[in-house]
C-alpha positions in Angstrom: -5.1 163.8 251.6 -4.3 161.3 248.9 -4.1 157.5 249.3 -0.3 157.7 248.9 -0.2 160.2 251.8 -2.5 158.1 253.9 -0.4 155.0 253.3 2.8 156.8 254.3 1.2 158.5 257.4 -0.1 155.0 258.5 3.4 153.5 258.1 4.8 156.3 260.2 2.2 155.8 262.9 3.0 151.9 262.9 6.7 152.6 263.5 6.1 155.2 266.2 3.8 152.9 268.1 6.7 150.5 268.5 9.1 153.0 270.2 9.3 151.6 273.7 8.4 153.9 276.7 11.4 155.9 277.7 13.2 155.7 274.4 13.1 158.2 271.5 13.9 158.1 267.8 14.6 161.0 265.3 12.3 162.1 262.5 15.2 160.7 260.1 15.3 157.3 261.8 11.6 157.0 261.4 11.8 158.1 257.7 14.5 155.6 257.0 12.5 152.8 258.6 9.6 153.4 256.1 11.9 153.7 253.2 12.4 157.4 252.6 15.0 160.0 253.4 12.3 162.6 253.8 12.1 163.4 257.5 9.8 166.4 256.9 7.1 164.0 255.8 7.5 162.1 259.1 7.0 165.4 260.8 3.9 166.1 258.7 2.4 162.8 259.6 2.9 163.2 263.4 1.7 166.8 263.2 -1.5 165.5 261.5 -2.0 162.8 263.9 -5.2 162.7 266.0 -4.7 159.3 267.7 -3.3 159.8 271.3 -2.2 156.1 271.2 0.5 157.0 268.7 3.4 158.2 271.1 4.5 161.2 268.8 6.4 162.7 271.9 9.0 160.0 271.4 10.2 161.5 268.1 12.6 164.5 268.1 14.9 166.3 265.8 18.4 164.9 264.9 20.0 167.1 267.4 17.6 166.2 270.2 15.5 169.4 269.9 11.8 168.9 270.8 9.0 169.7 268.3 7.6 173.1 268.5 4.6 171.7 266.6 4.0 168.7 268.8 0.3 167.9 268.0 -0.8 167.5 271.7 0.3 170.6 273.2 3.7 171.8 271.8 7.2 171.2 273.1 6.6 172.0 276.7 4.0 169.1 276.7 6.4 166.8 274.8 9.0 167.5 277.4 6.8 166.6 280.3 5.9 163.4 278.7 9.5 162.4 278.0 10.6 163.3 281.5 7.8 161.3 283.0 9.2 158.2 281.0 12.6 158.8 282.3 14.2 160.4 279.1 17.0 162.6 280.1 17.2 166.2 278.9 19.9 168.8 278.6 18.1 172.1 278.6 15.5 172.0 276.0 17.1 168.9 274.1 16.9 165.2 274.7 20.3 163.9 275.8 21.2 162.0 272.6 22.7 158.6 272.8 21.2 157.6 276.1 18.0 156.2 275.2 17.5 156.0 271.3 15.5 153.2 270.0 
């Protein structure tokens, strides 16, 4: 990875670490907080993450869909973690509007 990519990824991780337990953000929200509109780069950063202290499970798609490429076990593991934190789901999606950070 380049230095620019590392800096962007580090900024993503710092934002995601601040999402409170039981709340979620979208990839787009995280992107805007680091000064870009490129939500895909946020997804790339979270997929590349190896630090379990970064709560990647708290980031979802704009429509509430869970991440099939969740770095620590896929969407099913992400779902388990969110439910354990009290996040409401409707089927396989987060119930948007209830606990957005």
